[in-house]
ZANUGU-689276 format. One line per 3 residues: for each residue y, z, x of N, C-alpha, C, O. Coordinates in nm, 2 decimals. Example, Ala and Ser with C-alpha at 12.3 -4.5 7.8 and 13.67 -1.06 7.14 Angstrom:
-0.57/0.78/1.32/-0.45/0.78/1.23/-0.33/0.78/1.32/-0.33/0.85/1.42  -0.22/0.71/1.28/-0.11/0.71/1.37/0.00/0.79/1.29/0.11/0.80/1.34
// end
This chain:
1.08/-1.57/-1.65/1.19/-1.49/-1.72/1.23/-1.58/-1.84/1.26/-1.70/-1.82  1.25/-1.52/-1.96/1.29/-1.60/-2.07/1.44/-1.64/-2.06/1.52/-1.56/-2.00  1.47/-1.75/-2.11/1.61/-1.80/-2.12/1.67/-1.75/-2.25/1.60/-1.74/-2.35
1.80/-1.72/-2.25/1.86/-1.67/-2.37/1.97/-1.76/-2.42/2.03/-1.84/-2.35  1.98/-1.76/-2.55/2.09/-1.84/-2.62/2.14/-1.76/-2.74/2.06/-1.70/-2.81  2.27/-1.75/-2.75/2.33/-1.68/-2.86/2.47/-1.74/-2.89/2.53/-1.80/-2.81
2.51/-1.72/-3.01/2.65/-1.76/-3.05/2.67/-1.74/-3.20/2.59/-1.68/-3.27  2.78/-1.80/-3.25/2.81/-1.79/-3.39/2.89/-1.91/-3.43/2.97/-1.97/-3.35  2.89/-1.95/-3.56/2.96/-2.06/-3.61/3.00/-2.02/-3.76/2.93/-1.95/-3.82
3.11/-2.07/-3.80/3.15/-2.05/-3.94/3.14/-2.19/-4.01/3.19/-2.29/-3.96  3.06/-2.19/-4.12/3.04/-2.31/-4.19/3.10/-2.30/-4.33/3.11/-2.20/-4.39  3.15/-2.42/-4.37/3.22/-2.42/-4.50/3.11/-2.45/-4.61/3.12/-2.55/-4.69
3.02/-2.35/-4.62/2.92/-2.35/-4.73/2.90/-2.21/-4.77/2.92/-2.11/-4.69  2.86/-2.19/-4.90/2.82/-2.05/-4.94/2.69/-2.02/-4.87/2.62/-2.11/-4.83  2.66/-1.89/-4.86/2.54/-1.85/-4.79/2.42/-1.90/-4.87/2.32/-1.94/-4.81
2.42/-1.90/-5.00/2.31/-1.94/-5.08/2.28/-2.09/-5.06/2.17/-2.13/-5.05  2.39/-2.17/-5.05/2.37/-2.31/-5.03/2.32/-2.34/-4.89/2.24/-2.43/-4.87  2.37/-2.27/-4.79/2.32/-2.29/-4.65/2.17/-2.25/-4.64/2.10/-2.32/-4.58
2.14/-2.14/-4.71/2.00/-2.10/-4.71/1.91/-2.21/-4.77/1.80/-2.24/-4.72  1.96/-2.27/-4.88/1.88/-2.37/-4.95/1.86/-2.49/-4.85/1.75/-2.54/-4.84  1.96/-2.53/-4.78/1.95/-2.64/-4.69/1.86/-2.61/-4.57/1.78/-2.69/-4.52
1.87/-2.49/-4.52/1.78/-2.44/-4.41/1.63/-2.44/-4.45/1.54/-2.46/-4.37  1.60/-2.43/-4.58/1.47/-2.42/-4.63/1.42/-2.55/-4.70/1.31/-2.56/-4.76  1.50/-2.66/-4.69/1.46/-2.79/-4.74/1.42/-2.87/-4.62/1.50/-2.91/-4.54
1.29/-2.90/-4.61/1.24/-2.97/-4.49/1.30/-3.11/-4.47/1.32/-3.15/-4.36  1.33/-3.18/-4.58/1.39/-3.31/-4.56/1.53/-3.30/-4.51/1.57/-3.38/-4.42  1.61/-3.21/-4.56/1.75/-3.19/-4.52/1.75/-3.14/-4.37/1.82/-3.19/-4.29
1.67/-3.03/-4.35/1.67/-2.97/-4.21/1.62/-3.07/-4.11/1.68/-3.08/-4.00  1.51/-3.14/-4.14/1.46/-3.24/-4.04/1.56/-3.34/-4.01/1.57/-3.39/-3.89  1.64/-3.39/-4.11/1.74/-3.49/-4.08/1.86/-3.44/-4.00/1.93/-3.52/-3.94
1.88/-3.31/-4.00/2.00/-3.25/-3.94/1.97/-3.20/-3.80/2.07/-3.18/-3.72  1.85/-3.19/-3.75/1.82/-3.15/-3.62/1.82/-3.27/-3.53/1.75/-3.37/-3.55  1.91/-3.27/-3.43/1.92/-3.39/-3.34/1.78/-3.42/-3.27/1.72/-3.33/-3.21
1.74/-3.54/-3.28/1.61/-3.58/-3.21/1.49/-3.55/-3.29/1.38/-3.58/-3.25  1.50/-3.49/-3.41/1.38/-3.45/-3.49/1.33/-3.57/-3.57/1.40/-3.65/-3.63  1.20/-3.59/-3.56/1.13/-3.69/-3.64/1.09/-3.65/-3.77/1.01/-3.72/-3.84
1.14/-3.54/-3.82/1.10/-3.49/-3.95/1.02/-3.36/-3.95/0.97/-3.32/-3.84  1.02/-3.29/-4.06/0.94/-3.16/-4.07/0.84/-3.18/-4.18/0.87/-3.23/-4.29  0.72/-3.14/-4.15/0.61/-3.15/-4.25/0.55/-3.01/-4.27/0.50/-2.95/-4.18
0.56/-2.97/-4.40/0.51/-2.83/-4.43/0.35/-2.83/-4.42/0.29/-2.92/-4.46  0.30/-2.73/-4.35/0.16/-2.71/-4.34/0.10/-2.61/-4.44/0.18/-2.54/-4.51  -0.03/-2.60/-4.45/-0.09/-2.51/-4.54/-0.05/-2.36/-4.52/-0.05/-2.29/-4.62
-0.02/-2.32/-4.40/0.02/-2.18/-4.37/0.17/-2.15/-4.39/0.21/-2.04/-4.37  0.24/-2.26/-4.44/0.38/-2.24/-4.47/0.48/-2.27/-4.35/0.60/-2.27/-4.37  0.42/-2.30/-4.23/0.51/-2.34/-4.12/0.53/-2.49/-4.13/0.49/-2.55/-4.23
0.60/-2.54/-4.04/0.63/-2.68/-4.04/0.58/-2.75/-3.91/0.59/-2.69/-3.80  0.53/-2.87/-3.92/0.49/-2.94/-3.80/0.60/-3.04/-3.78/0.66/-3.10/-3.87  0.63/-3.06/-3.65/0.74/-3.15/-3.62/0.72/-3.22/-3.48/0.64/-3.18/-3.40
0.81/-3.32/-3.45/0.82/-3.38/-3.32/0.97/-3.39/-3.30/1.04/-3.44/-3.38  1.01/-3.35/-3.18/1.15/-3.35/-3.15/1.17/-3.41/-3.01/1.10/-3.37/-2.91  1.26/-3.50/-2.99/1.29/-3.56/-2.86/1.41/-3.48/-2.80/1.51/-3.48/-2.87
1.39/-3.43/-2.68/1.50/-3.34/-2.62/1.52/-3.39/-2.48/1.43/-3.43/-2.41  1.65/-3.39/-2.44/1.68/-3.42/-2.30/1.73/-3.29/-2.24/1.83/-3.23/-2.29  1.66/-3.24/-2.13/1.70/-3.12/-2.06/1.72/-3.16/-1.91/1.63/-3.19/-1.84
1.85/-3.17/-1.87/1.88/-3.21/-1.74/1.84/-3.36/-1.73/1.88/-3.44/-1.81  1.76/-3.39/-1.63/1.72/-3.53/-1.60/1.59/-3.56/-1.67/1.53/-3.67/-1.66  1.53/-3.46/-1.75/1.40/-3.48/-1.81/1.42/-3.50/-1.96/1.48/-3.42/-2.03
1.36/-3.61/-2.01/1.36/-3.64/-2.15/1.21/-3.64/-2.19/1.13/-3.70/-2.13  1.19/-3.58/-2.31/1.05/-3.58/-2.36/1.05/-3.55/-2.51/1.14/-3.50/-2.57  0.94/-3.59/-2.57/0.91/-3.56/-2.71/0.81/-3.45/-2.71/0.71/-3.45/-2.65
0.84/-3.35/-2.79/0.76/-3.23/-2.80/0.71/-3.22/-2.94/0.79/-3.23/-3.04  0.58/-3.20/-2.96/0.52/-3.19/-3.09/0.47/-3.04/-3.10/0.41/-2.99/-3.01  0.50/-2.99/-3.22/0.46/-2.85/-3.24/0.50/-2.80/-3.37/0.50/-2.87/-3.47
0.52/-2.67/-3.38/0.55/-2.60/-3.51/0.68/-2.52/-3.51/0.72/-2.47/-3.40  0.73/-2.51/-3.63/0.85/-2.42/-3.66/0.80/-2.33/-3.77/0.75/-2.37/-3.87  0.83/-2.20/-3.75/0.79/-2.10/-3.85/0.90/-2.01/-3.88/0.97/-1.96/-3.78
0.93/-1.97/-4.00/1.02/-1.87/-4.04/0.95/-1.74/-4.06/0.85/-1.73/-4.13  1.00/-1.63/-4.00/0.94/-1.50/-4.01/1.05/-1.40/-4.04/1.16/-1.43/-4.04  1.00/-1.28/-4.08/1.10/-1.17/-4.11/1.21/-1.21/-4.20/1.33/-1.19/-4.18
1.17/-1.28/-4.31/1.27/-1.34/-4.40/1.33/-1.24/-4.49/1.25/-1.16/-4.56  1.46/-1.24/-4.50/1.53/-1.16/-4.60/1.63/-1.25/-4.66/1.75/-1.26/-4.62  1.59/-1.32/-4.76/1.67/-1.43/-4.83/1.79/-1.37/-4.90/1.77/-1.26/-4.96
1.90/-1.43/-4.89/1.95/-1.53/-4.80/2.03/-1.48/-4.68/2.12/-1.55/-4.63  1.99/-1.37/-4.63/2.06/-1.30/-4.52/2.02/-1.33/-4.38/2.10/-1.35/-4.29  1.89/-1.33/-4.36/1.84/-1.35/-4.22/1.70/-1.39/-4.22/1.62/-1.38/-4.31
1.66/-1.44/-4.10/1.52/-1.47/-4.07/1.51/-1.49/-3.92/1.61/-1.50/-3.85  1.38/-1.49/-3.87/1.35/-1.53/-3.73/1.28/-1.66/-3.73/1.19/-1.68/-3.81  1.33/-1.75/-3.65/1.27/-1.88/-3.64/1.19/-1.89/-3.51/1.24/-1.86/-3.40
1.06/-1.92/-3.52/0.97/-1.92/-3.41/0.93/-2.07/-3.39/0.88/-2.14/-3.48  0.94/-2.12/-3.26/0.92/-2.25/-3.22/0.82/-2.26/-3.11/0.82/-2.18/-3.02  0.72/-2.35/-3.12/0.62/-2.37/-3.02/0.59/-2.52/-3.01/0.55/-2.58/-3.11
0.61/-2.58/-2.89/0.59/-2.73/-2.88/0.54/-2.77/-2.75/0.58/-2.70/-2.65  0.47/-2.88/-2.74/0.42/-2.93/-2.61/0.45/-3.08/-2.61/0.45/-3.15/-2.71  0.47/-3.12/-2.48/0.49/-3.27/-2.46/0.44/-3.30/-2.32/0.39/-3.22/-2.25
0.46/-3.43/-2.28/0.42/-3.47/-2.15/0.49/-3.40/-2.04/0.44/-3.39/-1.93  0.61/-3.36/-2.07/0.70/-3.30/-1.96/0.68/-3.14/-1.96/0.74/-3.08/-1.87  0.60/-3.09/-2.05/0.58/-2.94/-2.04/0.58/-2.88/-2.18/0.54/-2.95/-2.28
0.61/-2.76/-2.19/0.61/-2.69/-2.32/0.74/-2.61/-2.34/0.81/-2.57/-2.24  0.77/-2.58/-2.47/0.88/-2.50/-2.51/0.83/-2.40/-2.61/0.76/-2.44/-2.70  0.86/-2.27/-2.59/0.82/-2.17/-2.69/0.93/-2.07/-2.69/0.99/-2.03/-2.59
0.96/-2.02/-2.81/1.07/-1.92/-2.83/1.09/-1.88/-2.97/1.02/-1.93/-3.06  1.18/-1.79/-2.98/1.22/-1.74/-3.12/1.36/-1.70/-3.12/1.42/-1.66/-3.01  1.42/-1.70/-3.24/1.56/-1.66/-3.25/1.59/-1.60/-3.38/1.53/-1.65/-3.48
1.67/-1.50/-3.39/1.72/-1.44/-3.51/1.84/-1.51/-3.56/1.93/-1.54/-3.49  1.84/-1.54/-3.69/1.95/-1.61/-3.76/2.00/-1.52/-3.87/1.92/-1.47/-3.95  2.13/-1.49/-3.87/2.19/-1.41/-3.96/2.31/-1.48/-4.03/2.39/-1.55/-3.97
2.31/-1.47/-4.17/2.41/-1.54/-4.25/2.49/-1.44/-4.32/2.44/-1.36/-4.40  2.62/-1.44/-4.30/2.71/-1.34/-4.37/2.82/-1.42/-4.44/2.89/-1.50/-4.38  2.83/-1.41/-4.57/2.93/-1.48/-4.65/3.07/-1.42/-4.63/3.08/-1.29/-4.63
3.17/-1.50/-4.61/3.30/-1.46/-4.59/3.40/-1.56/-4.64/3.41/-1.67/-4.59  3.48/-1.52/-4.74/3.58/-1.61/-4.79/3.53/-1.75/-4.84/3.59/-1.85/-4.81  3.41/-1.75/-4.90/3.36/-1.88/-4.95/3.29/-1.96/-4.84/3.24/-2.07/-4.86
3.29/-1.91/-4.72/3.22/-1.97/-4.60/3.11/-1.88/-4.56/3.09/-1.78/-4.62  3.03/-1.93/-4.46/2.92/-1.85/-4.41/2.93/-1.84/-4.26/2.94/-1.94/-4.19  2.94/-1.71/-4.21/2.93/-1.69/-4.07/2.79/-1.68/-4.02/2.71/-1.60/-4.07
2.75/-1.77/-3.94/2.61/-1.78/-3.89/2.61/-1.73/-3.75/2.68/-1.78/-3.66  2.52/-1.63/-3.72/2.50/-1.57/-3.59/2.36/-1.60/-3.55/2.27/-1.59/-3.63  2.34/-1.64/-3.42/2.21/-1.66/-3.37/2.19/-1.60/-3.24/2.28/-1.60/-3.16
2.07/-1.55/-3.21/2.04/-1.49/-3.08/1.89/-1.51/-3.06/1.81/-1.47/-3.14  1.85/-1.56/-2.95/1.71/-1.58/-2.92/1.68/-1.60/-2.77/1.77/-1.60/-2.69  1.55/-1.61/-2.75/1.51/-1.64/-2.61/1.39/-1.74/-2.62/1.32/-1.74/-2.72
1.38/-1.81/-2.51/1.27/-1.91/-2.51/1.22/-1.93/-2.36/1.29/-1.89/-2.27  1.11/-1.99/-2.35/1.05/-2.02/-2.22/1.02/-2.17/-2.21/0.97/-2.23/-2.31  1.04/-2.22/-2.09/1.00/-2.36/-2.06/0.89/-2.36/-1.96/0.89/-2.27/-1.87
0.79/-2.45/-1.97/0.69/-2.46/-1.87/0.67/-2.60/-1.84/0.70/-2.69/-1.92  0.62/-2.63/-1.72/0.59/-2.76/-1.67/0.71/-2.83/-1.61/0.80/-2.76/-1.56  0.71/-2.96/-1.61/0.82/-3.03/-1.54/0.96/-3.00/-1.60/1.06/-2.99/-1.53
0.96/-2.98/-1.73/1.09/-2.95/-1.80/1.15/-2.82/-1.74/1.27/-2.81/-1.74  1.06/-2.72/-1.71/1.11/-2.60/-1.66/1.17/-2.62/-1.52/1.28/-2.56/-1.49  1.10/-2.69/-1.43/1.15/-2.72/-1.30/1.28/-2.79/-1.29/1.37/-2.76/-1.21
1.30/-2.88/-1.38/1.42/-2.96/-1.39/1.53/-2.90/-1.47/1.65/-2.93/-1.44  1.50/-2.83/-1.58/1.60/-2.80/-1.67/1.64/-2.65/-1.70/1.72/-2.62/-1.78  1.58/-2.56/-1.62/1.61/-2.41/-1.65/1.76/-2.38/-1.64/1.81/-2.30/-1.71
1.83/-2.45/-1.55/1.97/-2.43/-1.53/2.05/-2.47/-1.65/2.15/-2.40/-1.69  2.01/-2.58/-1.71/2.10/-2.64/-1.82/2.04/-2.62/-1.96/2.10/-2.64/-2.06  1.91/-2.56/-1.96/1.85/-2.55/-2.09/1.92/-2.46/-2.19/1.93/-2.50/-2.31
1.98/-2.35/-2.15/2.06/-2.27/-2.25/2.17/-2.35/-2.31/2.20/-2.34/-2.43  2.25/-2.42/-2.23/2.36/-2.50/-2.29/2.31/-2.61/-2.38/2.37/-2.64/-2.48  2.20/-2.67/-2.34/2.14/-2.78/-2.43/2.09/-2.72/-2.56/2.11/-2.78/-2.66
2.02/-2.60/-2.55/1.98/-2.54/-2.67/2.09/-2.50/-2.76/2.09/-2.52/-2.88  2.20/-2.45/-2.71/2.32/-2.41/-2.78/2.38/-2.53/-2.85/2.42/-2.53/-2.97  2.38/-2.64/-2.78/2.44/-2.77/-2.84/2.35/-2.82/-2.95/2.41/-2.86/-3.05
2.22/-2.81/-2.94/2.13/-2.85/-3.05/2.15/-2.76/-3.17/2.16/-2.81/-3.28  2.16/-2.63/-3.15/2.18/-2.54/-3.26/2.32/-2.57/-3.33/2.32/-2.58/-3.45  2.42/-2.58/-3.25/2.56/-2.61/-3.31/2.56/-2.74/-3.39/2.61/-2.75/-3.50
2.50/-2.84/-3.33/2.49/-2.97/-3.39/2.41/-2.97/-3.52/2.45/-3.03/-3.62  2.30/-2.89/-3.52/2.22/-2.88/-3.64/2.30/-2.81/-3.75/2.30/-2.85/-3.86  2.37/-2.70/-3.71/2.45/-2.63/-3.81/2.56/-2.72/-3.87/2.58/-2.72/-3.99
2.63/-2.79/-3.78/2.74/-2.88/-3.83/2.68/-2.99/-3.92/2.74/-3.03/-4.02  2.56/-3.04/-3.88/2.50/-3.15/-3.96/2.46/-3.09/-4.10/2.47/-3.16/-4.20  2.41/-2.96/-4.10/2.37/-2.90/-4.23/2.50/-2.89/-4.32/2.49/-2.90/-4.44
2.61/-2.85/-4.25/2.74/-2.84/-4.33/2.77/-2.97/-4.40/2.83/-2.97/-4.51  2.75/-3.08/-4.33/2.79/-3.21/-4.39/2.68/-3.28/-4.47/2.71/-3.38/-4.53  2.56/-3.22/-4.48/2.46/-3.28/-4.56/2.47/-3.23/-4.71/2.56/-3.16/-4.75
2.38/-3.28/-4.79/2.38/-3.24/-4.93/2.24/-3.23/-4.98/2.22/-3.19/-5.10
// end
């Protein structure tokens, strides 16, 4: 059964500026906790490695991040697929950006699956960990330039 994550945050950035930061691999890679960077591939997706702690399991996952269903600068779907020694993570989430009073309201909703040891150890806490990574990434984007 897929795990779900959803929420919203208000960032003190215009929607256009937030969109720019979300699409700059250097900025985004530096803002994702545990990310070793994002490298654009020939097909337009990004290759990455991210170290994640889910419950008692810590692992580095190597895989891809792809933006789909893009409606600049309003929304997109982010698709993630990664594997590591502890298992695999795959999922997708819709991201919506609405400008309000010089700020941007960011809504996200998605689902993901864990497989391997990470699933056995972390299914209970994975949604909270995912939400924390998303919120930290958004807050880091807000403070970046």
